[in-house]
RODO-2510 file (C-alpha; in nm, 4 decimals, decimal comma):
residues 203
     n   res          X          Y          Z
     1     x    -1,0625    -6,2853    -0,7851
     2     x    -1,2884    -5,9925    -0,8690
     3     x    -1,1689    -6,0199    -1,2292
     4     x    -1,2767    -6,3856    -1,2373
     5     x    -1,6216    -6,3040    -1,0952
     6     x    -1,6643    -6,0345    -1,3597
     7     x    -1,5570    -6,2758    -1,6333
     8     x    -1,8085    -6,5380    -1,5143
     9     x    -2,0884    -6,2784    -1,4995
    10     x    -2,0109    -6,1558    -1,8519
    11     x    -1,9984    -6,5147    -1,9775
    12     x    -2,3431    -6,5935    -1,8334
    13     x    -2,4889    -6,2730    -1,9831
    14     x    -2,3404    -6,3444    -2,3265
    15     x    -2,4703    -6,7010    -2,3070
    16     x    -2,8160    -6,5677    -2,2187
    17     x    -2,8174    -6,3360    -2,5189
    18     x    -2,7207    -6,6217    -2,7506
    19     x    -2,9815    -6,8599    -2,6057
    20     x    -3,2539    -6,5958    -2,6413
    21     x    -3,1612    -6,5153    -3,0005
    22     x    -3,1733    -6,8847    -3,0870
    23     x    -3,4759    -7,0002    -2,8871
    24     x    -3,6761    -6,6735    -2,8888
    25     x    -3,8001    -6,7967    -2,5501
    26     x    -3,7482    -6,5709    -2,2486
    27     x    -3,8407    -6,8448    -1,9990
    28     x    -3,5919    -7,0862    -2,1554
    29     x    -3,3246    -6,8159    -2,1514
    30     x    -3,3865    -6,7440    -1,7814
    31     x    -3,3681    -7,1175    -1,7048
    32     x    -3,0290    -7,1609    -1,8720
    33     x    -2,8855    -6,8372    -1,7301
    34     x    -2,9958    -6,9174    -1,3748
    35     x    -2,8672    -7,2746    -1,4079
    36     x    -2,5257    -7,1649    -1,5269
    37     x    -2,5146    -6,8744    -1,2799
    38     x    -2,5817    -7,0932    -0,9751
    39     x    -2,3485    -7,3665    -1,0954
    40     x    -2,0639    -7,1232    -1,1706
    41     x    -2,1075    -6,9552    -0,8307
    42     x    -2,0785    -7,2948    -0,6615
    43     x    -1,7709    -7,3871    -0,8682
    44     x    -1,6103    -7,0528    -0,7846
    45     x    -1,6392    -7,1217    -0,4106
    46     x    -1,4754    -7,4624    -0,4569
    47     x    -1,2048    -7,3641    -0,7073
    48     x    -1,0952    -7,0357    -0,5510
    49     x    -1,1628    -7,0915    -0,1808
    50     x    -1,1707    -7,4583    -0,0767
    51     x    -0,9177    -7,5861    -0,3315
    52     x    -0,6238    -7,3488    -0,2617
    53     x    -0,6774    -7,3763     0,1152
    54     x    -0,6654    -7,7571     0,1233
    55     x    -0,3830    -7,7768    -0,1293
    56     x    -0,1674    -7,5224     0,0542
    57     x    -0,2279    -7,6915     0,3916
    58     x    -0,1942    -8,0592     0,2956
    59     x    -0,0065    -8,0621    -0,0366
    60     x    -0,0344    -8,3883    -0,2302
    61     x    -0,2731    -8,5391     0,0256
    62     x    -0,4942    -8,2357    -0,0099
    63     x    -0,4970    -8,2765    -0,3891
    64     x    -0,5930    -8,6443    -0,3600
    65     x    -0,8763    -8,5554    -0,1210
    66     x    -0,9981    -8,2858    -0,3612
    67     x    -0,9928    -8,5246    -0,6584
    68     x    -1,2014    -8,7791    -0,4650
    69     x    -1,4393    -8,5002    -0,3588
    70     x    -1,4708    -8,3861    -0,7211
    71     x    -1,5472    -8,7414    -0,8368
    72     x    -1,8204    -8,7876    -0,5770
    73     x    -1,9662    -8,4384    -0,6057
    74     x    -1,9741    -8,4241    -0,9875
    75     x    -2,1136    -8,7767    -1,0108
    76     x    -2,4010    -8,6875    -0,7778
    77     x    -2,4781    -8,3801    -0,9907
    78     x    -2,4544    -8,5928    -1,3076
    79     x    -2,7044    -8,8467    -1,1736
    80     x    -2,9369    -8,5706    -1,0514
    81     x    -2,9229    -8,3970    -1,3904
    82     x    -3,0219    -8,7154    -1,5736
    83     x    -3,2904    -8,8044    -1,3239
    84     x    -3,4552    -8,4628    -1,3583
    85     x    -3,4184    -8,4672    -1,7386
    86     x    -3,4149    -8,0867    -1,7476
    87     x    -3,1607    -7,9345    -1,9865
    88     x    -3,0693    -7,6296    -1,7768
    89     x    -2,7258    -7,6247    -1,9401
    90     x    -2,8729    -7,5480    -2,2822
    91     x    -2,7137    -7,8506    -2,4523
    92     x    -3,0007    -7,8788    -2,7010
    93     x    -2,9372    -7,5199    -2,8099
    94     x    -2,5661    -7,5972    -2,8428
    95     x    -2,6454    -7,8888    -3,0758
    96     x    -2,8555    -7,6517    -3,2872
    97     x    -2,5690    -7,4019    -3,2824
    98     x    -2,3266    -7,6606    -3,4141
    99     x    -2,5521    -7,7176    -3,7137
   100     x    -2,6878    -7,3686    -3,7810
   101     x    -2,4873    -7,1237    -3,5710
   102     x    -2,2618    -7,0140    -3,8556
   103     x    -2,5686    -6,8815    -4,0390
   104     x    -2,6585    -6,6578    -3,7454
   105     x    -2,2986    -6,5341    -3,7078
   106     x    -2,2889    -6,4440    -4,0777
   107     x    -2,6236    -6,2663    -4,0498
   108     x    -2,5113    -6,0594    -3,7500
   109     x    -2,1714    -5,9762    -3,8990
   110     x    -2,3327    -5,8437    -4,2167
   111     x    -2,6448    -5,6846    -4,0682
   112     x    -2,7295    -5,3465    -4,2221
   113     x    -2,8195    -5,2006    -3,8809
   114     x    -2,4880    -5,0822    -3,7318
   115     x    -2,6270    -5,0664    -3,3764
   116     x    -2,7373    -5,4285    -3,3873
   117     x    -2,4153    -5,5364    -3,5557
   118     x    -2,1933    -5,3801    -3,2880
   119     x    -2,4166    -5,4703    -2,9915
   120     x    -2,4107    -5,8362    -3,0942
   121     x    -2,0430    -5,8426    -3,1894
   122     x    -1,9267    -6,0058    -2,8626
   123     x    -2,1999    -6,2756    -2,8550
   124     x    -2,1337    -6,3516    -3,2234
   125     x    -1,7592    -6,3938    -3,1688
   126     x    -1,8154    -6,6031    -2,8565
   127     x    -2,0584    -6,8201    -3,0503
   128     x    -1,8157    -6,8541    -3,3407
   129     x    -1,5445    -6,9692    -3,0990
   130     x    -1,7753    -7,2227    -2,9328
   131     x    -1,8896    -7,3630    -3,2683
   132     x    -1,5282    -7,4030    -3,3747
   133     x    -1,4426    -7,5913    -3,0535
   134     x    -1,7470    -7,8169    -3,0571
   135     x    -1,7174    -7,8995    -3,4265
   136     x    -1,3480    -7,9873    -3,4046
   137     x    -1,3968    -8,3322    -3,2533
   138     x    -1,4916    -8,4909    -2,9223
   139     x    -1,1289    -8,5257    -2,8122
   140     x    -1,0664    -8,1545    -2,8555
   141     x    -1,3941    -8,0772    -2,6773
   142     x    -1,2958    -8,3192    -2,3981
   143     x    -0,9644    -8,1429    -2,3320
   144     x    -1,1131    -7,7932    -2,3575
   145     x    -1,4168    -7,8580    -2,1375
   146     x    -1,2191    -8,0609    -1,8810
   147     x    -0,9766    -7,7716    -1,8312
   148     x    -1,2231    -7,4858    -1,8757
   149     x    -1,5145    -7,6409    -1,6829
   150     x    -1,5325    -7,9818    -1,5091
   151     x    -1,6134    -8,3490    -1,5612
   152     x    -1,9894    -8,3002    -1,5171
   153     x    -2,0072    -8,0377    -1,7922
   154     x    -1,7696    -8,2386    -2,0137
   155     x    -1,9722    -8,5592    -1,9830
   156     x    -2,3060    -8,3865    -2,0450
   157     x    -2,1875    -8,2003    -2,3548
   158     x    -2,0220    -8,5081    -2,5034
   159     x    -2,3528    -8,6926    -2,4701
   160     x    -2,4928    -8,4369    -2,7167
   161     x    -2,8220    -8,3783    -2,5363
   162     x    -2,9064    -8,7425    -2,4674
   163     x    -3,0861    -8,8383    -2,1457
   164     x    -3,0488    -9,2112    -2,2059
   165     x    -2,8850    -9,4343    -1,9452
   166     x    -2,5162    -9,3667    -1,8866
   167     x    -2,2919    -9,6204    -2,0597
   168     x    -1,9253    -9,7254    -2,0361
   169     x    -1,8162    -9,4434    -2,2649
   170     x    -1,9818    -9,1860    -2,0377
   171     x    -1,8176    -9,3273    -1,7252
   172     x    -1,4807    -9,3345    -1,9013
   173     x    -1,5186    -8,9703    -2,0062
   174     x    -1,6335    -8,8688    -1,6588
   175     x    -1,3513    -9,0358    -1,4651
   176     x    -1,0692    -8,9254    -1,6945
   177     x    -1,2119    -8,5747    -1,7269
   178     x    -1,2158    -8,5454    -1,3469
   179     x    -0,8555    -8,6608    -1,3112
   180     x    -0,7309    -8,4557    -1,6077
   181     x    -0,9097    -8,1380    -1,4993
   182     x    -0,8154    -8,1712    -1,1316
   183     x    -0,4465    -8,2310    -1,2042
   184     x    -0,4404    -7,9327    -1,4391
   185     x    -0,6081    -7,7084    -1,1815
   186     x    -0,3787    -7,8369    -0,9041
   187     x    -0,0742    -7,7488    -1,1135
   188     x    -0,2047    -7,3958    -1,1685
   189     x    -0,2879    -7,3573    -0,7978
   190     x     0,0591    -7,4799    -0,7003
   191     x     0,2206    -7,2148    -0,9187
   192     x     0,0019    -6,9477    -0,7550
   193     x     0,0611    -7,0808    -0,4018
   194     x     0,4385    -7,0958    -0,4591
   195     x     0,4397    -6,7408    -0,5967
   196     x     0,2403    -6,6076    -0,3003
   197     x     0,4678    -6,7824    -0,0505
   198     x     0,7753    -6,6400    -0,2264
   199     x     0,6302    -6,2884    -0,2130
   200     x     0,5381    -6,3215     0,1543
   201     x     0,8805    -6,4653     0,2307
   202     x     1,0458    -6,1718     0,0572
   203     x     0,8672    -5,9247     0,2834
***
């Protein structure tokens, strides 16, 4: 669990560095970092505390309850995000990255200053990976974001920064992303729960 918290913290810091280098705006960087930080902290409490407890206690019924909770919870956040029209996820920067990010990666990788080249190595590689994922196609991005994040994040990123009214495509993406992501996470949790029970049973 501590490893996961560390990974999330590093991810938010790397994201902040990338956003700052692109936007050159410290306030914008703080907005995106705080948004992701709070959202990831909330997701951590659900994914690693509430989810395994309910699934281990109630099995399939617990999973069904959690899927319904995810649908309701993520939909409320989705509506709130669009109502506020504040891009605290940094989607606009991501769209710029998809178009121009490779230029920045090339510049960093070949920078004459060795200190800057090595200090920005991790953000550059992370950025290169994200550009590759996002430029693949929407289906690939759907699968990756549904498993790696959740249906709210998936729907927002596949709208490519638009704050227009949600349409049928958005609802389709949201519902299937929720089901796909929840079933994948439930499968992983079941493996972990079964392993823990086997270890405890052994002792």
